[in-house]
VOTI-329944 format. One record per residue (C-alpha): residue in one letter; x, y, z; residue number from 0. Coordinates in pm, 1 decimal, decimal comma. Layout:
# residues N
[site a; [X; Y; Z]; NUM]
...
# end
This chain:
# residues 311
[site m; [2185,3; -778,2; -630,2]; 0]
[site s; [1945,2; -485,1; -622,1]; 1]
[site k; [1741,6; -304,8; -358,6]; 2]
[site i; [1365,4; -347,6; -413,7]; 3]
[site v; [1067,4; -186,6; -244,4]; 4]
[site v; [758,1; -404,8; -288,5]; 5]
[site a; [415,3; -241,7; -252,6]; 6]
[site l; [137,2; -489,4; -169,1]; 7]
[site g; [-227,6; -388,0; -187,0]; 8]
[site g; [-449,2; -440,4; 116,9]; 9]
[site n; [-686,7; -631,4; -109,5]; 10]
[site a; [-396,7; -865,3; -196,5]; 11]
[site l; [-405,0; -975,5; 167,6]; 12]
[site q; [-776,4; -1048,9; 177,7]; 13]
[site n; [-973,4; -1261,7; -69,2]; 14]
[site g; [-1308,2; -1092,2; -116,7]; 15]
[site k; [-1512,9; -1118,1; 200,6]; 16]
[site e; [-1281,2; -1372,3; 363,7]; 17]
[site a; [-1193,9; -1136,6; 647,8]; 18]
[site r; [-1135,1; -1377,9; 937,5]; 19]
[site a; [-785,8; -1370,0; 1087,9]; 20]
[site d; [-703,4; -1726,4; 980,7]; 21]
[site q; [-817,1; -1652,0; 624,8]; 22]
[site q; [-605,9; -1336,6; 598,9]; 23]
[site e; [-305,6; -1508,9; 755,6]; 24]
[site r; [-332,8; -1785,6; 494,9]; 25]
[site v; [-334,1; -1527,4; 212,9]; 26]
[site a; [-34,2; -1350,1; 370,2]; 27]
[site k; [155,3; -1679,5; 369,5]; 28]
[site q; [69,7; -1739,6; 2,8]; 29]
[site t; [181,7; -1386,7; -79,2]; 30]
[site i; [517,8; -1434,2; 91,9]; 31]
[site q; [573,6; -1765,9; -85,8]; 32]
[site q; [547,2; -1582,1; -417,2]; 33]
[site l; [798,8; -1319,4; -303,3]; 34]
[site m; [1052,0; -1571,7; -173,7]; 35]
[site p; [1232,4; -1619,1; -509,4]; 36]
[site l; [1332,7; -1250,0; -504,4]; 37]
[site i; [1464,3; -1281,3; -150,1]; 38]
[site k; [1649,1; -1608,1; -221,1]; 39]
[site q; [1822,4; -1442,2; -516,1]; 40]
[site g; [1984,4; -1200,9; -271,6]; 41]
[site h; [1784,5; -885,3; -337,5]; 42]
[site q; [1742,1; -648,4; -45,1]; 43]
[site v; [1366,5; -625,3; 4,3]; 44]
[site v; [1141,5; -381,9; 189,8]; 45]
[site i; [768,7; -460,1; 192,5]; 46]
[site v; [507,1; -185,5; 214,9]; 47]
[site h; [150,7; -316,0; 249,3]; 48]
[site g; [-186,5; -152,0; 205,8]; 49]
[site n; [-464,0; -175,6; 463,7]; 50]
[site g; [-783,5; -49,5; 299,2]; 51]
[site p; [-1012,3; -343,1; 384,3]; 52]
[site q; [-851,5; -404,6; 724,0]; 53]
[site v; [-848,8; -49,5; 859,0]; 54]
[site g; [-1208,4; 1,5; 750,1]; 55]
[site n; [-1311,8; -311,8; 938,1]; 56]
[site i; [-1124,3; -200,1; 1249,8]; 57]
[site v; [-1299,1; 138,3; 1233,8]; 58]
[site l; [-1635,4; -42,6; 1220,2]; 59]
[site h; [-1537,1; -253,7; 1521,7]; 60]
[site e; [-1424,3; 53,1; 1713,3]; 61]
[site e; [-1748,6; 236,2; 1646,3]; 62]
[site a; [-1959,2; -67,1; 1738,6]; 63]
[site i; [-1816,1; -83,1; 2092,1]; 64]
[site n; [-1792,6; 289,4; 2163,5]; 65]
[site t; [-1863,5; 341,3; 2534,5]; 66]
[site e; [-1710,2; 552,1; 2809,0]; 67]
[site a; [-1514,1; 246,8; 2925,2]; 68]
[site t; [-1409,1; 141,4; 2572,8]; 69]
[site p; [-1394,0; 461,7; 2366,7]; 70]
[site t; [-1345,6; 452,7; 1990,9]; 71]
[site m; [-983,0; 491,6; 1885,0]; 72]
[site p; [-902,4; 759,1; 1622,7]; 73]
[site l; [-828,9; 663,4; 1262,5]; 74]
[site h; [-451,9; 716,2; 1291,6]; 75]
[site a; [-442,1; 472,6; 1585,2]; 76]
[site c; [-640,7; 223,3; 1376,2]; 77]
[site v; [-370,3; 249,6; 1108,2]; 78]
[site g; [-116,7; 156,9; 1375,5]; 79]
[site m; [-328,5; -144,0; 1467,7]; 80]
[site t; [-323,2; -265,4; 1106,8]; 81]
[site q; [54,2; -223,0; 1090,4]; 82]
[site g; [90,6; -457,1; 1384,7]; 83]
[site m; [-170,5; -705,6; 1264,1]; 84]
[site i; [-69,8; -732,9; 897,9]; 85]
[site g; [299,7; -693,5; 981,1]; 86]
[site y; [267,2; -985,3; 1223,6]; 87]
[site w; [116,5; -1208,8; 954,5]; 88]
[site l; [378,3; -1115,5; 694,2]; 89]
[site q; [669,4; -1131,3; 938,0]; 90]
[site k; [557,8; -1470,1; 1071,0]; 91]
[site a; [519,6; -1606,4; 717,3]; 92]
[site l; [864,3; -1477,1; 617,3]; 93]
[site n; [1042,7; -1621,2; 919,9]; 94]
[site e; [870,2; -1957,4; 869,9]; 95]
[site e; [984,3; -1962,3; 505,6]; 96]
[site f; [1339,8; -1869,5; 610,1]; 97]
[site d; [1342,0; -2161,2; 855,0]; 98]
[site r; [1200,9; -2398,9; 594,6]; 99]
[site e; [1459,8; -2290,7; 337,2]; 100]
[site n; [1745,0; -2285,7; 593,3]; 101]
[site l; [1811,4; -1919,7; 516,9]; 102]
[site a; [2002,8; -1721,3; 778,4]; 103]
[site k; [1771,1; -1422,0; 751,9]; 104]
[site d; [1525,5; -1236,0; 970,4]; 105]
[site a; [1207,5; -1040,5; 901,3]; 106]
[site i; [1103,9; -744,3; 1112,7]; 107]
[site t; [805,8; -508,3; 1115,1]; 108]
[site i; [852,7; -140,4; 1199,2]; 109]
[site v; [563,2; 64,9; 1330,9]; 110]
[site t; [616,4; 357,8; 1096,5]; 111]
[site q; [511,4; 722,4; 1122,3]; 112]
[site v; [487,2; 926,5; 802,7]; 113]
[site e; [477,8; 1303,5; 815,1]; 114]
[site v; [206,0; 1488,6; 622,1]; 115]
[site s; [116,4; 1855,7; 590,0]; 116]
[site p; [-193,3; 1976,6; 778,8]; 117]
[site e; [-243,3; 2212,2; 483,4]; 118]
[site d; [-270,5; 1928,4; 231,5]; 119]
[site p; [-582,1; 1986,8; 15,2]; 120]
[site a; [-674,1; 1618,9; 56,7]; 121]
[site f; [-822,5; 1700,2; 396,8]; 122]
[site s; [-1106,0; 1886,8; 228,2]; 123]
[site n; [-1155,3; 1623,7; -44,5]; 124]
[site p; [-1167,6; 1264,5; 88,2]; 125]
[site t; [-1081,8; 1010,6; -183,2]; 126]
[site k; [-921,5; 705,5; -18,3]; 127]
[site p; [-1159,6; 406,1; -3,1]; 128]
[site i; [-1145,4; 189,9; 308,1]; 129]
[site g; [-1346,6; -96,4; 451,6]; 130]
[site p; [-1596,5; -329,7; 286,7]; 131]
[site f; [-1778,6; -285,4; -42,8]; 132]
[site y; [-2147,9; -193,4; -40,3]; 133]
[site s; [-2424,5; -179,2; -297,5]; 134]
[site e; [-2543,9; 172,3; -378,1]; 135]
[site e; [-2851,3; 120,6; -161,5]; 136]
[site e; [-2641,6; -7,4; 130,6]; 137]
[site a; [-2398,3; 281,9; 87,6]; 138]
[site q; [-2677,4; 537,9; 110,8]; 139]
[site k; [-2796,2; 376,6; 433,2]; 140]
[site v; [-2444,5; 373,2; 584,6]; 141]
[site a; [-2389,4; 736,4; 486,3]; 142]
[site a; [-2715,7; 837,6; 652,1]; 143]
[site e; [-2646,0; 639,3; 969,4]; 144]
[site k; [-2277,3; 718,1; 1020,1]; 145]
[site g; [-2222,3; 1041,8; 828,5]; 146]
[site y; [-1959,3; 875,7; 609,2]; 147]
[site e; [-1875,5; 1006,7; 265,7]; 148]
[site m; [-1932,8; 716,7; 26,0]; 149]
[site r; [-1805,9; 682,6; -330,7]; 150]
[site e; [-1816,6; 419,8; -603,0]; 151]
[site d; [-1483,4; 233,1; -623,3]; 152]
[site s; [-1374,4; 135,0; -974,6]; 153]
[site g; [-1687,9; -61,2; -1059,7]; 154]
[site r; [-1648,0; -289,9; -757,2]; 155]
[site g; [-1904,5; -127,9; -528,3]; 156]
[site w; [-1938,3; 165,5; -289,6]; 157]
[site r; [-1696,6; 235,6; -2,1]; 158]
[site h; [-1629,0; 479,7; 277,8]; 159]
[site v; [-1370,0; 740,1; 166,8]; 160]
[site v; [-1131,7; 937,1; 392,4]; 161]
[site p; [-863,4; 1206,0; 335,5]; 162]
[site s; [-542,7; 1082,6; 173,9]; 163]
[site p; [-263,7; 1341,7; 209,4]; 164]
[site k; [71,0; 1301,8; 33,9]; 165]
[site p; [365,0; 1175,9; 242,4]; 166]
[site i; [644,0; 1424,1; 313,2]; 167]
[site r; [890,9; 1224,4; 522,9]; 168]
[site i; [916,1; 876,6; 669,2]; 169]
[site v; [1019,1; 926,6; 1031,0]; 170]
[site e; [1177,4; 584,1; 1088,0]; 171]
[site i; [1393,7; 574,7; 772,0]; 172]
[site p; [1723,8; 551,4; 966,3]; 173]
[site v; [1597,2; 234,9; 1137,7]; 174]
[site v; [1483,2; 86,5; 805,5]; 175]
[site e; [1829,2; 146,3; 658,7]; 176]
[site k; [2009,5; -13,1; 954,9]; 177]
[site l; [1791,4; -323,6; 947,1]; 178]
[site l; [1820,3; -357,6; 570,6]; 179]
[site a; [2199,3; -329,7; 593,7]; 180]
[site s; [2195,7; -612,5; 849,9]; 181]
[site g; [2035,6; -843,1; 592,4]; 182]
[site a; [1682,1; -835,2; 729,5]; 183]
[site v; [1367,3; -821,6; 518,9]; 184]
[site v; [1188,0; -513,1; 647,6]; 185]
[site i; [813,2; -448,6; 659,3]; 186]
[site a; [761,6; -73,6; 690,0]; 187]
[site a; [514,2; 209,5; 623,8]; 188]
[site g; [225,5; -35,9; 645,7]; 189]
[site g; [-103,2; 111,3; 530,7]; 190]
[site g; [96,2; 405,8; 394,4]; 191]
[site g; [229,6; 476,8; 742,4]; 192]
[site i; [65,0; 634,1; 1046,1]; 193]
[site p; [-4,4; 992,8; 933,5]; 194]
[site v; [148,3; 1248,1; 1169,1]; 195]
[site q; [211,2; 1620,4; 1163,6]; 196]
[site n; [530,5; 1777,7; 1292,0]; 197]
[site n; [467,5; 1992,7; 1597,7]; 198]
[site g; [797,1; 2176,1; 1553,0]; 199]
[site d; [934,4; 2072,2; 1893,4]; 200]
[site r; [1067,8; 1725,7; 1804,4]; 201]
[site t; [722,7; 1575,0; 1862,9]; 202]
[site f; [449,8; 1452,5; 1628,5]; 203]
[site s; [70,8; 1434,2; 1650,4]; 204]
[site g; [-142,3; 1172,3; 1478,0]; 205]
[site v; [-369,3; 1287,9; 1196,5]; 206]
[site d; [-691,7; 1113,2; 1095,3]; 207]
[site a; [-628,0; 1011,5; 736,2]; 208]
[site i; [-495,9; 724,7; 524,3]; 209]
[site i; [-181,9; 779,7; 318,6]; 210]
[site d; [-185,5; 591,3; -10,0]; 211]
[site k; [60,3; 303,6; 28,3]; 212]
[site d; [189,7; 349,0; -328,4]; 213]
[site f; [302,3; 706,0; -256,5]; 214]
[site a; [450,0; 598,6; 77,8]; 215]
[site a; [634,7; 312,6; -94,3]; 216]
[site e; [768,0; 552,7; -357,5]; 217]
[site l; [896,9; 794,8; -93,7]; 218]
[site l; [1053,7; 510,0; 101,8]; 219]
[site a; [1216,7; 381,8; -218,4]; 220]
[site q; [1367,3; 724,7; -279,8]; 221]
[site e; [1487,6; 766,3; 78,3]; 222]
[site i; [1669,2; 430,4; 90,8]; 223]
[site g; [1804,8; 463,3; -265,5]; 224]
[site a; [1618,0; 162,6; -405,3]; 225]
[site d; [1680,2; 43,0; -759,4]; 226]
[site t; [1324,0; -78,4; -822,1]; 227]
[site l; [977,5; 9,9; -699,1]; 228]
[site l; [763,1; -299,6; -756,3]; 229]
[site i; [391,5; -222,9; -720,7]; 230]
[site l; [187,0; -542,6; -707,9]; 231]
[site t; [-181,8; -540,5; -790,3]; 232]
[site a; [-454,2; -766,7; -931,6]; 233]
[site v; [-347,3; -740,8; -1299,1]; 234]
[site d; [-28,4; -808,8; -1495,5]; 235]
[site n; [-22,3; -462,6; -1657,2]; 236]
[site a; [-172,3; -118,4; -1631,2]; 237]
[site m; [-425,2; -65,3; -1910,8]; 238]
[site i; [-543,4; 217,5; -2128,6]; 239]
[site n; [-898,3; 224,3; -2268,3]; 240]
[site f; [-982,6; -19,9; -1990,0]; 241]
[site g; [-1297,7; -224,6; -2053,8]; 242]
[site k; [-1329,8; -106,5; -2414,2]; 243]
[site e; [-1276,0; -290,4; -2742,0]; 244]
[site n; [-944,8; -110,8; -2791,6]; 245]
[site q; [-816,3; -192,7; -2441,1]; 246]
[site e; [-436,3; -207,1; -2442,5]; 247]
[site a; [-189,6; -342,3; -2187,2]; 248]
[site l; [103,7; -108,6; -2128,5]; 249]
[site g; [454,6; -256,7; -2138,8]; 250]
[site q; [768,3; -44,0; -2121,9]; 251]
[site i; [673,4; 323,7; -2138,4]; 252]
[site s; [846,8; 652,4; -2074,6]; 253]
[site v; [762,0; 906,4; -1806,8]; 254]
[site e; [624,9; 1133,2; -2079,5]; 255]
[site e; [394,3; 861,6; -2214,3]; 256]
[site a; [269,1; 782,6; -1863,4]; 257]
[site k; [200,5; 1151,1; -1795,6]; 258]
[site k; [1,2; 1177,0; -2118,6]; 259]
[site h; [-214,2; 878,7; -2021,3]; 260]
[site i; [-271,9; 1037,0; -1679,0]; 261]
[site a; [-373,3; 1366,5; -1841,7]; 262]
[site d; [-611,6; 1176,0; -2070,5]; 263]
[site g; [-788,8; 1027,5; -1767,5]; 264]
[site q; [-692,2; 669,3; -1850,8]; 265]
[site f; [-653,9; 549,0; -1491,7]; 266]
[site a; [-917,4; 522,0; -1219,5]; 267]
[site a; [-867,3; 738,2; -911,7]; 268]
[site g; [-819,2; 534,4; -596,1]; 269]
[site s; [-699,3; 225,7; -783,0]; 270]
[site m; [-458,7; 239,2; -1081,1]; 271]
[site l; [-404,2; 617,3; -1087,0]; 272]
[site p; [-193,3; 641,3; -767,2]; 273]
[site k; [12,4; 342,1; -881,3]; 274]
[site v; [100,3; 512,0; -1209,3]; 275]
[site e; [157,6; 851,4; -1043,6]; 276]
[site a; [388,6; 696,4; -782,9]; 277]
[site s; [572,9; 507,2; -1058,7]; 278]
[site v; [623,1; 827,3; -1257,5]; 279]
[site k; [764,2; 1004,8; -952,8]; 280]
[site f; [1010,1; 723,5; -882,9]; 281]
[site a; [1114,8; 705,7; -1248,4]; 282]
[site e; [1180,5; 1080,3; -1244,9]; 283]
[site f; [1397,3; 1020,3; -938,9]; 284]
[site g; [1604,2; 785,3; -1155,8]; 285]
[site g; [1471,1; 443,9; -1056,9]; 286]
[site r; [1277,7; 171,3; -1234,7]; 287]
[site a; [909,0; 134,7; -1148,5]; 288]
[site i; [710,8; -179,3; -1231,2]; 289]
[site i; [335,9; -235,2; -1200,4]; 290]
[site t; [230,4; -598,6; -1224,3]; 291]
[site s; [56,6; -885,2; -1043,9]; 292]
[site l; [191,0; -1076,4; -746,4]; 293]
[site a; [211,0; -1394,0; -957,1]; 294]
[site n; [424,4; -1207,0; -1211,0]; 295]
[site a; [662,4; -1046,1; -958,3]; 296]
[site q; [970,5; -1259,5; -1024,0]; 297]
[site n; [921,9; -1250,5; -1400,7]; 298]
[site a; [881,8; -874,5; -1387,5]; 299]
[site i; [1216,2; -827,4; -1211,2]; 300]
[site e; [1408,4; -1085,8; -1415,2]; 301]
[site n; [1254,6; -1036,5; -1759,2]; 302]
[site n; [1121,8; -679,0; -1756,8]; 303]
[site l; [757,2; -783,1; -1772,1]; 304]
[site g; [455,0; -586,7; -1654,1]; 305]
[site t; [418,1; -211,6; -1699,3]; 306]
[site i; [764,2; -58,5; -1663,4]; 307]
[site i; [802,3; 317,9; -1633,5]; 308]
[site s; [1144,1; 476,3; -1665,6]; 309]
[site k; [1303,4; 793,0; -1798,4]; 310]
# end
């Protein structure tokens, strides 16, 4: 069987505005149930989850209670909070499914640091949307009140955007490899990982940013020698000419074709673009990258469905 890194979007763990803990935990359980066929078939699986809605909500909570006694935590610490919270829901759902199916397996969540460069140009150009969606009028009010940079997000509304540097190295990779070799399903690099910079003395410092989980998943897939990077999103395929009469779903395409579509501006920044860019990078590394929906995950692996990018 193969080694698969599964990238789950933060929006795949929250249905619209259903942001209560019990609601998100229910969605996490449904998500895991759809991934179970891959695990039962014997594939080694690492799950990387997004955290856009969740980390944005935590930031709002932190700011709302900012006092001398309860000071606001920095963004990188908020990413760590989402790793624990979402990892807990996914890990709990996995272990419950293993018990139900009488599978001698374990799931484990790793609080994961991911090194970034302090010189990354992303720090001067925030693009990563986090938190809830706002109308344009609401967004203008939030920007004025909080000093946030707000941008329109793929036709879905306006959101707070933060820097999104590229990942350089996943600090806990040796632990991921040991756990995977033991037969565990590993949840790692949640929310793209906690962004840290290397201080040069065997220590790291947290950096206020959000690493795109697709790029973190791609790097993790490279570092553990995965066969497949499976990026799960809301649609069965990546599209070109999206929303137009000549809209076309992409099936199996080459790296060169994908690069041409990127150059032609076919994919929206902050949504499908990083998924395709991460897929291209992994395909260039020599792996198989698939972009598809959660419901289509098993079919994609078994029958080469979805958008598949390879050399």
